[in-house]
BAMARMI-482264 format. One line per field, with one value per residue (C-alpha): z, y, x; chain; residue number from 1; residue in three letters. Coordinates in steps of 0.25 Angstrom, whole numbers, plus 5000, padded with zeros to 4 digits. Layout:
N
zz = Z,...
yy = Y,...
xx = X,...
chain = A,...
n = NUM,...
res = ALA,...
//
This chain:
455
zz = 5139,5132,5117,5115,5102,5094,5079,5073,5062,5072,5080,5068,5065,5080,5078,5065,5073,5084,5074,5067,5080,5085,5085,5096,5099,5109,5120,5110,5103,5116,5121,5108,5109,5123,5120,5108,5113,5128,5130,5117,5112,5126,5119,5131,5145,5152,5159,5147,5138,5149,5150,5135,5135,5146,5138,5126,5133,5137,5122,5112,5101,5100,5112,5106,5093,5102,5111,5099,5095,5109,5110,5095,5099,5112,5104,5091,5093,5084,5072,5081,5086,5071,5066,5078,5077,5062,5062,5073,5064,5050,5050,5055,5045,5033,5039,5042,5028,5021,5029,5027,5012,5013,5021,5011,4999,5003,5015,5009,5006,5015,5020,5024,5030,5038,5043,5049,5054,5063,5067,5072,5082,5087,5088,5096,5107,5106,5110,5121,5126,5125,5135,5145,5143,5144,5155,5164,5163,5165,5174,5187,5196,5196,5192,5179,5177,5179,5168,5158,5161,5159,5146,5141,5145,5139,5126,5124,5129,5128,5116,5123,5114,5117,5119,5130,5137,5136,5141,5152,5157,5156,5164,5175,5176,5176,5187,5195,5194,5198,5210,5214,5212,5214,5203,5193,5198,5198,5185,5173,5159,5151,5163,5161,5147,5148,5159,5157,5163,5155,5163,5155,5159,5152,5139,5127,5129,5143,5154,5150,5141,5127,5123,5112,5121,5131,5130,5120,5118,5104,5099,5104,5098,5085,5084,5089,5077,5067,5071,5073,5059,5054,5061,5059,5046,5038,5046,5044,5029,5027,5034,5025,5012,5013,5024,5037,5031,5023,5028,5028,5037,5046,5047,5050,5061,5068,5069,5073,5085,5088,5089,5100,5108,5108,5121,5127,5116,5103,5108,5113,5099,5093,5102,5098,5083,5083,5090,5080,5067,5067,5074,5070,5057,5052,5045,5049,5055,5069,5061,5053,5065,5071,5057,5058,5073,5068,5058,5068,5078,5068,5062,5069,5073,5082,5084,5080,5066,5065,5063,5050,5046,5050,5042,5030,5030,5033,5020,5013,5015,5012,5001,4994,4980,4983,4980,4993,4996,4994,5003,5014,5013,5015,5026,5034,5032,5037,5049,5053,5051,5060,5070,5072,5069,5083,5090,5086,5091,5104,5107,5101,5108,5121,5124,5129,5139,5143,5157,5162,5158,5164,5177,5178,5186,5182,5167,5171,5177,5165,5157,5166,5165,5150,5149,5158,5149,5137,5143,5142,5128,5123,5130,5122,5109,5112,5115,5103,5094,5100,5097,5083,5079,5086,5083,5070,5076,5087,5092,5098,5112,5120,5135,5146,5136,5132,5117,5114,5103,5108,5100,5094,5099,5088,5078,5085,5075,5080,5072,5077,5091,5091,5085,5095,5106,5100,5100,5114,5119,5112,5118,5132,5135,5127,5127,5112,5106,5098,5084,5085,5089,5078,5068,5072,5072,5058,5053,5060,5053,5039,5041,5046,5034,5024,5030,5029,5015,5011,5018
yy = 4408,4405,4407,4420,4413,4426,4424,4434,4437,4439,4448,4457,4459,4463,4473,4478,4481,4488,4497,4500,4504,4512,4526,4536,4538,4529,4528,4523,4514,4507,4506,4499,4490,4486,4483,4474,4467,4466,4466,4460,4451,4448,4447,4453,4457,4471,4471,4467,4478,4489,4484,4485,4499,4504,4500,4507,4520,4520,4520,4531,4531,4526,4517,4511,4506,4501,4494,4487,4482,4478,4469,4464,4460,4453,4445,4441,4445,4455,4453,4456,4469,4473,4470,4476,4489,4491,4488,4498,4509,4505,4511,4524,4525,4522,4532,4543,4542,4542,4555,4561,4560,4566,4577,4582,4579,4584,4593,4606,4600,4606,4593,4588,4601,4601,4586,4590,4603,4595,4585,4595,4601,4587,4582,4594,4590,4576,4580,4588,4576,4567,4577,4575,4560,4557,4568,4561,4548,4553,4565,4558,4568,4582,4576,4571,4583,4591,4583,4585,4600,4601,4593,4602,4615,4609,4606,4618,4629,4625,4615,4604,4592,4581,4570,4578,4580,4565,4561,4571,4565,4551,4554,4561,4550,4539,4545,4549,4535,4529,4539,4534,4547,4544,4553,4545,4532,4535,4527,4532,4527,4522,4517,4506,4503,4494,4490,4475,4469,4457,4450,4446,4432,4431,4437,4429,4433,4430,4435,4430,4438,4431,4425,4435,4447,4444,4452,4447,4456,4450,4452,4466,4470,4464,4470,4484,4483,4480,4491,4501,4498,4499,4513,4520,4514,4522,4535,4533,4530,4543,4551,4546,4546,4559,4567,4573,4584,4576,4575,4560,4560,4570,4562,4549,4555,4563,4552,4542,4552,4553,4538,4538,4550,4551,4544,4546,4542,4548,4562,4563,4559,4570,4581,4577,4577,4589,4597,4592,4590,4604,4613,4607,4600,4607,4595,4597,4609,4608,4607,4596,4588,4589,4584,4572,4569,4570,4559,4550,4552,4548,4536,4522,4520,4527,4542,4545,4541,4556,4556,4550,4562,4571,4563,4563,4578,4580,4573,4579,4593,4588,4578,4581,4574,4565,4567,4574,4563,4552,4559,4561,4547,4542,4552,4547,4533,4536,4543,4531,4521,4529,4531,4517,4508,4512,4507,4493,4494,4499,4488,4476,4481,4485,4477,4464,4473,4480,4472,4480,4493,4490,4487,4500,4510,4521,4519,4519,4533,4538,4534,4541,4554,4553,4552,4564,4572,4568,4574,4587,4584,4581,4594,4601,4594,4599,4613,4614,4608,4617,4630,4626,4621,4632,4644,4649,4658,4655,4665,4660,4665,4664,4665,4660,4651,4645,4646,4644,4647,4655,4656,4668,4668,4675,4664,4653,4643,4644,4632,4623,4628,4625,4611,4608,4612,4603,4591,4594,4594,4581,4574,4580,4582,4571,4561,4559,4550,4554,4549,4555,4569,4568,4564,4575,4586,4581,4582,4596,4601,4596,4603,4616,4616,4613,4625,4634,4630,4634,4647
xx = 4982,4969,4967,4958,4953,4950,4953,4962,4952,4941,4949,4952,4937,4936,4947,4941,4928,4935,4942,4929,4922,4934,4928,4929,4944,4952,4942,4931,4940,4945,4931,4927,4939,4935,4921,4925,4938,4935,4919,4915,4926,4932,4946,4953,4949,4947,4960,4968,4961,4964,4978,4980,4973,4982,4995,4990,4987,5002,5006,5006,4996,4981,4978,4966,4973,4984,4974,4969,4983,4986,4973,4975,4989,4985,4974,4982,4996,5003,4994,4982,4988,4991,4977,4970,4978,4977,4962,4960,4967,4962,4948,4953,4964,4955,4944,4954,4960,4947,4943,4956,4955,4941,4946,4957,4949,4935,4939,4934,4920,4910,4904,4918,4922,4909,4912,4925,4920,4910,4921,4930,4920,4916,4931,4934,4924,4929,4943,4938,4930,4942,4949,4938,4937,4952,4953,4943,4950,4964,4964,4961,4969,4975,4989,4983,4975,4988,4995,4983,4984,4999,4998,4988,4995,5008,5002,4992,5001,5015,5014,5022,5024,5014,5024,5031,5018,5015,5029,5029,5015,5020,5032,5025,5015,5025,5034,5021,5017,5030,5030,5016,5009,4994,4990,4997,4992,4978,4975,4968,4969,4957,4949,4939,4936,4923,4913,4914,4926,4931,4942,4955,4953,4939,4944,4948,4963,4963,4972,4985,4994,4995,5009,5011,5008,5019,5032,5042,5054,5057,5043,5042,5055,5051,5038,5044,5054,5043,5034,5045,5049,5034,5033,5046,5052,5042,5045,5060,5058,5049,5059,5071,5063,5055,5063,5058,5050,5041,5026,5026,5039,5033,5020,5028,5037,5026,5016,5027,5030,5015,5014,5025,5021,5006,5002,4988,4979,4973,4970,4984,4988,4979,4985,4999,4995,4987,4998,5009,5001,4994,5004,5017,5016,5004,4998,4984,4976,4969,4956,4961,4966,4952,4946,4955,4951,4937,4940,4947,4936,4925,4933,4937,4951,4961,4958,4973,4970,4968,4983,4981,4973,4984,4995,4985,4984,4999,5003,4991,4997,5011,5010,5023,5023,5011,4997,4991,4981,4991,5001,4990,4986,5000,5002,4989,4994,5008,5002,4994,5005,5015,5004,4999,5011,5017,5004,5007,5022,5017,5008,5016,5029,5023,5010,5018,5024,5011,5011,5023,5017,5004,5009,5018,5010,5020,5017,5002,5004,5011,4999,4990,4998,4999,4984,4982,4992,4984,4971,4979,4983,4969,4965,4975,4970,4956,4959,4968,4957,4947,4955,4958,4944,4936,4944,4949,4960,4970,4980,4994,4996,5009,5010,5020,5026,5013,5008,4993,4983,4971,4958,4953,4939,4933,4938,4929,4922,4908,4902,4914,4911,4896,4898,4909,4900,4889,4898,4903,4888,4885,4898,4898,4883,4876,4887,4887,4897,4909,4904,4890,4896,4906,4895,4886,4897,4901,4887,4885,4898,4893,4880,4887,4896,4885,4877,4889,4892,4878,4877
chain = A,A,A,A,A,A,A,A,A,A,A,A,A,A,A,A,A,A,A,A,A,A,A,A,A,A,A,A,A,A,A,A,A,A,A,A,A,A,A,A,A,A,A,A,A,A,A,A,A,A,A,A,A,A,A,A,A,A,A,A,A,A,A,A,A,A,A,A,A,A,A,A,A,A,A,A,A,A,A,A,A,A,A,A,A,A,A,A,A,A,A,A,A,A,A,A,A,A,A,A,A,A,A,A,A,A,A,A,A,A,A,A,A,A,A,A,A,A,A,A,A,A,A,A,A,A,A,A,A,A,A,A,A,A,A,A,A,A,A,A,A,A,A,A,A,A,A,A,A,A,A,A,A,A,A,A,A,A,A,A,A,A,A,A,A,A,A,A,A,A,A,A,A,A,A,A,A,A,A,A,A,A,A,A,A,A,A,A,A,A,A,A,A,A,A,A,A,A,A,A,A,A,A,A,A,A,A,A,A,A,A,A,A,A,A,A,A,A,A,A,A,A,A,A,A,A,A,A,A,A,A,A,A,A,A,A,A,A,A,A,A,A,A,A,A,A,A,A,A,A,A,A,A,A,A,A,A,A,A,A,A,A,A,A,A,A,A,A,A,A,A,A,A,A,A,A,A,A,A,A,A,A,A,A,A,A,A,A,A,A,A,A,A,A,A,A,A,A,A,A,A,A,A,A,A,A,A,A,A,A,A,A,A,A,A,A,A,A,A,A,A,A,A,A,A,A,A,A,A,A,A,A,A,A,A,A,A,A,A,A,A,A,A,A,A,A,A,A,A,A,A,A,A,A,A,A,A,A,A,A,A,A,A,A,A,A,A,A,A,A,A,A,A,A,A,A,A,A,A,A,A,A,A,A,A,A,A,A,A,A,A,A,A,A,A,A,A,A,A,A,A,A,A,A,A,A,A,A,A,A,A,A,A,A,A,A,A,A,A,A,A,A,A,A,A,A,A,A,A,A,A,A,A,A,A,A,A,A,A,A,A,A,A,A,A,A,A,A,A,A,A,A,A,A,A
n = 1,2,3,4,5,6,7,8,9,10,11,12,13,14,15,16,17,18,19,20,21,22,23,24,25,26,27,28,29,30,31,32,33,34,35,36,37,38,39,40,41,42,43,44,45,46,47,48,49,50,51,52,53,54,55,56,57,58,59,60,61,62,63,64,65,66,67,68,69,70,71,72,73,74,75,76,77,78,79,80,81,82,83,84,85,86,87,88,89,90,91,92,93,94,95,96,97,98,99,100,101,102,103,104,105,106,107,108,109,110,111,112,113,114,115,116,117,118,119,120,121,122,123,124,125,126,127,128,129,130,131,132,133,134,135,136,137,138,139,140,141,142,143,144,145,146,147,148,149,150,151,152,153,154,155,156,157,158,159,160,161,162,163,164,165,166,167,168,169,170,171,172,173,174,175,176,177,178,179,180,181,182,183,184,185,186,187,188,189,190,191,192,193,194,195,196,197,198,199,200,201,202,203,204,205,206,207,208,209,210,211,212,213,214,215,216,217,218,219,220,221,222,223,224,225,226,227,228,229,230,231,232,233,234,235,236,237,238,239,240,241,242,243,244,245,246,247,248,249,250,251,252,253,254,255,256,257,258,259,260,261,262,263,264,265,266,267,268,269,270,271,272,273,274,275,276,277,278,279,280,281,282,283,284,285,286,287,288,289,290,291,292,293,294,295,296,297,298,299,300,301,302,303,304,305,306,307,308,309,310,311,312,313,314,315,316,317,318,319,320,321,322,323,324,325,326,327,328,329,330,331,332,333,334,335,336,337,338,339,340,341,342,343,344,345,346,347,348,349,350,351,352,353,354,355,356,357,358,359,360,361,362,363,364,365,366,367,368,369,370,371,372,373,374,375,376,377,378,379,380,381,382,383,384,385,386,387,388,389,390,391,392,393,394,395,396,397,398,399,400,401,402,403,404,405,406,407,408,409,410,411,412,413,414,415,416,417,418,419,420,421,422,423,424,425,426,427,428,429,430,431,432,433,434,435,436,437,438,439,440,441,442,443,444,445,446,447,448,449,450,451,452,453,454,455
res = MET,LYS,ASP,HIS,GLY,VAL,PRO,PHE,GLY,GLU,ALA,MET,LYS,VAL,TRP,ALA,ARG,VAL,ALA,ALA,LEU,SER,PHE,GLY,GLY,PRO,ALA,GLY,GLN,ILE,ALA,VAL,MET,HIS,ARG,ILE,ILE,VAL,GLU,GLU,LYS,LYS,TRP,ILE,GLY,GLU,GLN,ARG,PHE,LEU,GLN,ALA,LEU,ASN,TYR,CYS,THR,LEU,LEU,PRO,GLY,PRO,GLU,ALA,GLN,GLN,LEU,ALA,ILE,TYR,ILE,GLY,TRP,LEU,MET,HIS,LYS,THR,ARG,GLY,GLY,LEU,PHE,ALA,GLY,ILE,LEU,PHE,VAL,LEU,PRO,GLY,LEU,LEU,ALA,ILE,MET,ALA,LEU,SER,TRP,ILE,TYR,VAL,LEU,LEU,GLY,LYS,VAL,THR,LEU,VAL,GLN,GLY,LEU,PHE,PHE,GLY,LEU,LYS,ALA,ALA,VAL,LEU,VAL,ILE,VAL,ILE,GLU,ALA,VAL,LEU,ARG,VAL,GLY,LYS,ARG,ALA,LEU,LYS,ASN,ASN,THR,MET,ARG,GLY,LEU,ALA,ALA,ALA,ALA,PHE,ILE,ALA,LEU,PHE,PHE,TYR,ASP,VAL,PRO,PHE,PRO,LEU,ILE,ILE,LEU,ALA,ALA,GLY,LEU,ILE,GLY,TYR,PHE,GLY,GLY,ARG,ALA,GLY,VAL,PRO,ALA,PHE,LEU,ALA,GLY,GLY,GLY,HIS,GLY,LYS,VAL,GLY,ASP,ARG,GLN,LEU,ALA,ASP,ALA,ASP,SER,LEU,LEU,GLY,GLU,GLU,THR,PRO,ALA,HIS,ALA,ARG,PRO,ASN,VAL,ARG,TRP,SER,LEU,SER,ILE,THR,ALA,LEU,PHE,LEU,ALA,LEU,TRP,LEU,VAL,PRO,VAL,ALA,ALA,LEU,TYR,VAL,VAL,LEU,GLY,GLY,ASP,ASN,VAL,PHE,THR,LYS,ILE,SER,ILE,PHE,PHE,SER,GLN,MET,ALA,VAL,VAL,THR,PHE,GLY,GLY,ALA,TYR,ALA,VAL,LEU,ALA,TYR,VAL,ALA,GLN,GLN,ALA,VAL,ASP,ASN,TYR,HIS,TRP,VAL,THR,ALA,GLY,GLU,MET,LEU,ASP,GLY,LEU,GLY,MET,ALA,GLU,THR,THR,PRO,GLY,PRO,LEU,ILE,MET,VAL,THR,GLN,PHE,VAL,GLY,PHE,LEU,ALA,ALA,TRP,ARG,GLU,PRO,GLY,ALA,MET,PRO,PRO,LEU,LEU,ALA,ALA,THR,LEU,GLY,GLY,LEU,LEU,THR,THR,TRP,VAL,THR,PHE,VAL,PRO,CYS,PHE,LEU,TRP,ILE,PHE,PHE,GLY,ALA,PRO,PHE,VAL,GLU,ALA,LEU,ARG,ALA,ASN,LYS,ALA,LEU,GLY,ALA,ALA,LEU,GLY,ALA,ILE,THR,ALA,ALA,VAL,VAL,GLY,VAL,ILE,LEU,ASN,LEU,ALA,VAL,TRP,PHE,ALA,LEU,HIS,VAL,LEU,PHE,ALA,LYS,LEU,VAL,PRO,VAL,ARG,TRP,LEU,GLY,ALA,ALA,VAL,ASP,LEU,PRO,VAL,LEU,SER,SER,ILE,ASN,VAL,PRO,THR,LEU,VAL,LEU,SER,ILE,ALA,ALA,ALA,ILE,ALA,ILE,PHE,ARG,PHE,LYS,MET,GLY,MET,LEU,PRO,VAL,LEU,LEU,ALA,SER,SER,VAL,ALA,GLY,ILE,VAL,TYR,SER,GLN,VAL,LEU,SER,MET,SER
//
């Protein structure tokens, strides 16, 4: 195999650049990575990039960050994966932490209220756009549309736990693929990432698998033990020292569970977090969840950095004997730790065996079914957000075993509705980018809040 000849220091500069430009959620981040790593630097070829991406979509958690770990590991072994993954998260961690401080310290200031009022309206439309974008890619036939509809009904009307929906979809797809059912073998996934096709043989890494990337049972077991300890020892220590009812223990356990069950990308994670953090743990309100999503959408890094904001507010509200701001900061950092440490484990343990996974059609069918179900999950998130943001009052209704909150039409928030419609026109009619729409909505919210305060 040829030497790729990329110095480690130079590679870290490239990963820092990728991290700084990683706006726009998973799709935008993967596109940025493809443009820099494949098209510009030619580190790896098109096929190897897509194979790595397909593996990452099989995993729970943020596929864009896991893809960065995977490519960093391919190029520069374990330290390459560590630095690539850490650099990908670091800008978002710092930005969300700063914004969280501003949120709790200055949240009552009219200017800040207006900023987040505008963000809410735009983020609502962005989530709806995500439903359509993922749906167009994933729902290739009536079977997949049926899975999406079933997932939405199960979540929205019957409050079925998100992990059960994903597990059921995966099993249906797996056995459908093994049985050779055409609907499950139609493909899907992320599709073509770029227009240019760089052959693996023409890339710096070449076609062959690097020696360090080949299966090694001893290394896999060692790295697994190390990262399991880094992940779970702090969780166990918090439980033993502080008890199961402490907010830090609850944060560590909940987000550790999230790291295991949240297949389907960032928006699937958000649906699960929103369902539990708002309705079960009462750590944040629906409006605050949207504020956090607005922060994550407008800062670099993985979209699920919004979980840091959730952990921050959870500890802010239950600080115990600590100063609230210190507790909140530690809560946010703890959330980030247990959310992202497992990502390194999945890649370092599983990537050497990715060839077997990639050749298995049944596993590919399971991924397609999970992606279809995730469309229903994101639709549930969009409807849930819309109800809580646009209406001040909801009335619980039960019918045929289903439970749903219906809006009181007279309680509609007209300014939010108008701003959301404007954001929808900008995105769907004029094809404006996400960041310009978020910026314009934020400015509109600030102007509206200033006018309201002077009247």
